[in-house]
N, C-alpha and C positions, 0 to 999 in steps of 0.2 A: 504494500499500500504506499501511497506518496506521503512524503512530509508535507506539512502544511503550516501556513501562517495566515493571520486574518488582519484586515485594515478595517478598524472601526473609526467612527467620528463622533465628535461631540455634538454634531447637528448635521442637518442636511445642507449640501453645497459646501462642505469644507474642504473637498478635494479628495474624497475616498476613492472615487472612480479613476482619476487620473493618477493617483499614487499607486493603486493597484495595477494599472496599465504599466507604468514604470517600472515595478517590480518584476512583472511578467517579461519585459523586453531585457531587464538586467539578467534575470535568470536564464533566459534564452541565449543571451550573449556569452554567458558563462558555461554554455554547454549542457544545460539541463532541458529536460522535456517537461514544460510547465503549462498549466492551464489555469484559467481564472474560474471562480464560481460565486455565484450570488443567488441564495436560495429564493428569494422573492425581490422582484424588482416592481416599481411603479412607473411607467412611462408610456408616452404616446410614440415615442421613436422606437420602431420595432424593425425587425429584419427577418428574412426568410432563409433557412438554411438550405442546402443542396438537397435535403430530404423533403422540403417542403414545409418545415415547422417553423413556428414563430417563436422569437426570442427578444429580449431587450437589446437595444443597440449598443448600450454601455458594455456588455459583456462581448459583443462582436468586435468592438475597439480593442478590448483586452486580448482577445483571441488573436487578432491581427498582430498586437505588439508581441505576443508569444510565438508568432509565426505558425500558427495552426488554423485549420478550418474550423469556424463556429460550429457549435454543437448545442443543441436545445437543453441538454444535460447542464450545461454551464449556467442556465437560468430557468430551472424547472417551472417556477411561478411567476407569470408575469400579469400585473394588473393594469388594465388600460382603462383610465377613467373616461366615462361616456355620460356624465352629468355631474351635478353638484355633490351627490352622494352615492352615485352608482359607479360600478366598475365591471368591466368584462373580464373574467378570470380566465387566463390562458395556462393550461397545465400540460407540461411536456409537449409544448408547442401547438397545442390544439384548444379550441375553446371548450371550456368546461361548464361554465355558467355565467350569470350575471347577477351580482349581489350589492346590496348596499353596505355601509361600513359596518352596522352592527351585526347583520347576518354573517358577513365575512368573518368577523371576530371569532363567531361560534364555529364557523366552517373551517378555520384553519387547521384544527386538530385532525381533520380528515387528510390534510396535505401532507402531514408529517412523514408517512410511508414514502411518498413520491419524492419528496425532497431527500430522504435518506437513499433511496434507490439510485437517484441521479449522482448524488456525491459519491457513492460507493463505486458506481460505474466508472466515473472520472478517475477516481483515485486509484483504481486498478490499472490504469493506461499511462499514468504520468509519474514523473519523479517528484515534482513540487505542484501543489495546488495554492494558489493565492486567492483567498476568500475575501469578499467584500460584505460588510454590514450594509443597514439601511437606516438612514435618519439618525436619530440618537438612540444609542444602546440602553440608556437610562431613563426610558419612559416607563416609570415604576407602575402606571395604570395598565400597562400592557404586557408586563413581564410574563404573566402566566402563559399567554398563548403566543409567545414569541417563537418564530421559526427562521429567523434571519440573523439575529446577532449573537447573544450568548448561548442561545440554543445549539447554533452552528459551531461555535467554539467548543462547546461540550461534546457534541457528536463527532467532531474532527480531532478532538483532543489536541487543539492546536493554540499555540501562543497568540496574543493579540497586541497589535500596535495601535494605540489611540491617537487620532490625528484632530488637530483643532486649526482653525482659521484665524490667524492674528489680524488680518486685513479688517475685518468687521469689528474688532475690538473685543476686550474681555476674554482674551485667550486664556489666561491663567485661571480665571474663575470658572471657565468652561472646563477646563481640565481638572481642576480640584472639585467642582460640583459634580461632574460625572463620576469621578471616583468615589465620591461621598455617597452617591446614590447606588453605586453597585453593593451587592451583598459581599460579605467577606469572600466567599467561595468564588464570586465573579472578579474580584480584584485580584485574585492570584493568577488569573489568566493573562492580566495585563503585564507584559514584559517591557514595554517602552513606550515613551511619548514622542510625537512628532509635531513640530510647529509648522504650518503651511502658510504661504502667501506672504511672506515678509518682505517689506520695502525698507531699504536703508541699511546701516551698519550693524550687522548681528552682534558685534561686541557690545552694544549697548544693552543686549539682553542678558549678559552675564550674571547679574545678581538676580534677575527674575528667574532664570533657569535654574540657578542653585537652589532658591527658595521653593519653586515648585517640585524639584526633586525631594527636597526636605518634607515638604507637605504631603506629597503623594507616595513617597518611597519608590518612585519609578524613575529610571534614568531617562534624560531627554536624548534621544538618539540622533536628532538632526533639526536644522531650521532650514526649511525649503524656501527659496525666494520666490517672490511674485515674479512669473515669467508669461511671456506671450508666444504660444506655440498653437499651431492650426490642428488641433485634435479634437474630434467630435465629443461633445459632452451631453449631459442629460437635457432633455428638452424643457423642463418646467421651469428652470432657473438659469438657462444658458445666458451669458452676457451677449451672445450674438443677436439675442431677439430684442435688445434694447434699441429703440429707434432713435440713435444719436447720429446727427448728420455726419457722413463720411465723405472724405474727398474722392473723386472720381469724375472722369470725364463723362461716363455713362452711369445711369442709376437704373438698377434693377430692383423694382418694388415688389416684395412678396407680401401677400395679404396675411396679416397676423391674426389669424382665426381664433376664437375662443378655445376651440377644440383642435387646434392645428397639431397634426402629427408629421413625423418624418422630415422636419425642416432641413435635415442634413443633406437633402436632395439638391441643395443649392450651394452647398459650400465650395464646389469646384469654382464657381464664379467670383469667390472671394479671393481666389488665387491669381486672377487675371489682372495684370496692371491696367489701371485706368478705369476699373468698374468698381462702382460701390453698390453693395447688395443691402438694402435696407428693409426690415420688417415693419409694415405700416398698418396702422389700425384706423387712421383718420382719412377721410376723402381727399382733403386737400393735399396729403402727402404723395398721392399718385399722380399729380398734376405735371410733375417734371420728370416722370419715369420714361425711359426708352422701351422697357419691357415690363408688363405686369405678369406675375405668376400667382395663380391660385393653387396653394399647396393641399396636401392631403388633410383629412379631418376624421375625427372618431364620430362626428355627428353631423352630416352634411345638411340635413335640413335645417337644424338649429342655426349653424353657422351661416347658411344663406339667408335665413331671416334676419340674422344680425348684421350682414352686409346690406340687406335691403333697407333695414331701419336707420343705419347711420351713413348712408350715401355712398358706400363704397361700390356697391352694384352699379349705380349711375356713373361713378368715376370710371369703372371698367368699361362700360358701354360706350361712354364718350370717347375714351382711349381707342377702343376698337373702331368706332365710326370714324376716326381720324386716320385709319389705315395703320395704326401703330399695333405691334403684336401683343397678343394675350396667349398664354400657355397655362393650361390646367393639368394637374397632375393627381391622379386617383379621385379623391372627393372634389378637387377642383375641376376635373374633367366632367364628372356628374353635373355639377353646377352650372357649366357652360351649355348644357343641353336644354331641351324644350320642357321636360318634365321629370320629376322624381317622386316615386311611389315607395311606401314601405309598409305593405299589406300585413306583414308578419311581426311587425313592431321589432325589426332587428336594431333600430336606432331610436326606438320610441314610438314609431308608427306615424301615419300621416301621409299627406300628399302636397306637393307644392310645384307651382310653376318655376322653371328654370330661368337662367338668364337669357337663354334664347339665341346664343351666338354660335352653337353648333347643332346639327340636325340629328340629335340622338335623344332617347329616353332611357330612364334608368329606373329598374325595379329592384328593391332589395329582397334577397332571398334568405333562407334560414341557414345555408352553409357558406363559410368564408372561403374565398378563393385564396389559395396560398401557393405560389410557385416561383421558382427561378426561371429567368427567360433569357434567351439570346436571340439576335437576329439583325435586321438592318431597316433602316428608314426606307419607306416605299419613295417613289417619285412624287415629291409633293411640290406645292407652289407657295406662293406668298414670299415674305421677306426672308424666311429661313428655307427656301428652296435648295440651298446649298447643302443641306442635310441629307438630301437624296443619296441613298446608298451607304450612308455612314454606318458603322457598326453600333449596335445596342447591346448592353448587357445589365440586367438588374433583376428586380423581383416584383411581384404583384402580391398585395394583401388587401382584400376588399370584400365586402358583402354583396354590393350591387352587381347586376347584369345589365350592361349598357348596350343598347340596341340601335344602331344608325338606321336612317331611312335610306331609300335607294341612292340618294346623292351621297350620303355618308359612307355607303359601303364602297363606292367607286372612288372615294377619296380618303381611304384609310391611311394612317400614319406610319404604320410599321408592320413588317412581316416577321413573325417571331416563332420560336420553338419552345415548348415548355420542356425544361431540362429534367423534370421529374418523370413525366409520361412520354416525352418525345413528341407530343401532338403538335402539329403546325397550325397557326391561326393569325389573323390580322388583329392589330391593336390599334385603337385611337382613331380620331377623325381630324381632318384640317379643312378649314374654309377660310379662304382669303389668307389673312394673317392671324388667324385664331386656331390654335392647336390644343388637342386634348389627348391624354394618354394615361393608362393604368400603371405604367411602369416607373417605379422608384429606382432612382440611380440611372435614369434615361441620359443624363448629361455627362456622365462620368467616363463612359468608354470612348476610345478612339478620339475623334477630333470634334465631337459634338459641341463642346463648350466654345472651342476656338472658332468654329464655323458661326455659331451664334453671335459671338462678340463682334466678329469681323462684319457680319451683316448689320449689326447695330452701328457700328463705326461708320459704314459706308452710308447707311440710312440717314446718318446725322451729319454727313459731309465731312467726316474725319478720316485721316490716314491711319490705317490699321498696322500696329507694329507686330510683325509676323514672329518676333522672339518672345512674346509674352507667355506662351503656353507650351513650352518645348519639353517639360518634363511629364511623364505619365503619372496618372493620379496614384497608381501603387507605389511608385518610387518616391513620389512626393510624401506619401504617408510613412513609408519606410524611414525616410529622412527625419521626419517629426519624431517618430518613436525612439530613434537613436539619440537625437537631441534631448528628449525627455530623460533617457537613461543616463546621459551625460550630467545633467543638472542634478539628478537624485544622487548619483555617485560623488558629486562634488559636495553635496549638502547633508548627506545621511551617512552615519557610521555603518557601511555595509559589512565590515568585519563582525561588528556587534549583531547585525541582523542575521548573519549566517550561523552565529553562535546559538542565538536564540531558536533559529530554524532547526538546527541540529539537535539541540537539547529537547525541543518540544515541550511537553508537559511532564517530563520524566521526573521532575522535582515534586510533583503532586498529581501523580497519574489518577487517583481516585477521587478528584475533585468533582462534586455534583453540583 
């Protein structure tokens, strides 16, 4: 069985996911076969494995950092919020049920065997497992039904490193308070502290570090500086989603929907010089856009109603009427059609008129479509005609079945193959400079992003720099993971981490 180490945090968004990814890359660089594991994740950023199973995007990033294929066992329970108190429960990559918070709290006990099975399967295949906790491990009102924090530390019999974020303030109180709220048995699992997102001269922390070690009885293993790397993070609190004006000759405006999912579909454009990707919620923010993108959503009808009420829909129609491009992905594609119906209440039920820019209608079914796909853009027209014949690789994850009319069928966007079943079919529709597709990651493969940016430059009377997108997406990610590993090696005592990993819980093997 694998050796294991766990990253827990004093709160959400302190950097657990990115630290976990960094450790995965370091262990990989050092010659170990390593895998990430998070028993329960809550996110709308999901991914489809090569087997057609759904998992959280954070564990996909960590698997990439580890240099391995993502596996649904790395994230056996995924919660996808679909309302103020409801979540879709995905277990072992497939929809299990939909529950409110109170019912899920009672339901969690039934998930323990599934979580255990997934962890044991992974542990039998790898040298090291890097586990990630969720939120705060010191939520004392939720301790009895915990399946992700100290429950997993006990199950894996693994030491814990506790991370806190100094950038938000109160780092010492957060560390001390979390340790105080642990039971005595839980405190014994914590073998070291990490301070994350520090700006400035770390020598100024010297007295504080000494005192927090005295207070908690745990060594501070490192102070990680605040850094800027382009690595996908969790959707709910990502800094990418802050609509802060960014420099760039071209502005790509992504509608920041209340239930937006898979915003990482557009990260590739952030890597192109002269392009500003902004997530916009106000109608006025779309006025200066060169391209408007409507992203995926966990609740298509609700988010379309939101766009209709706050004027975003009218801004999109005005943009399209001026001959400027609009691109809808997944739920955004559904919205661009004529009508959306939800007869089986897959997303709450109801029927609504679409934006009406594409000749398609959508009906939600009871089964979720989950598959990886590969193919090519068809011969298409409009501003992005240059995409014709370009390669596509991505995945589909949606409840709706979208049917084009005769005009739509003859103007499909792409010819693709289901990598799970081998079935060949067409995807999406284009009309003028309005495009819709179900494929997440459609801009990542080949030259798609470069073709789109070049077309936008030309449409705005600008000269396109052909050197701005010479590196492949995969190589770019590899470089970012290596840079992350370098930062952690420079700021964390990895010799101490390896000693903790090697010792495991041998000093208190019977801790309950």
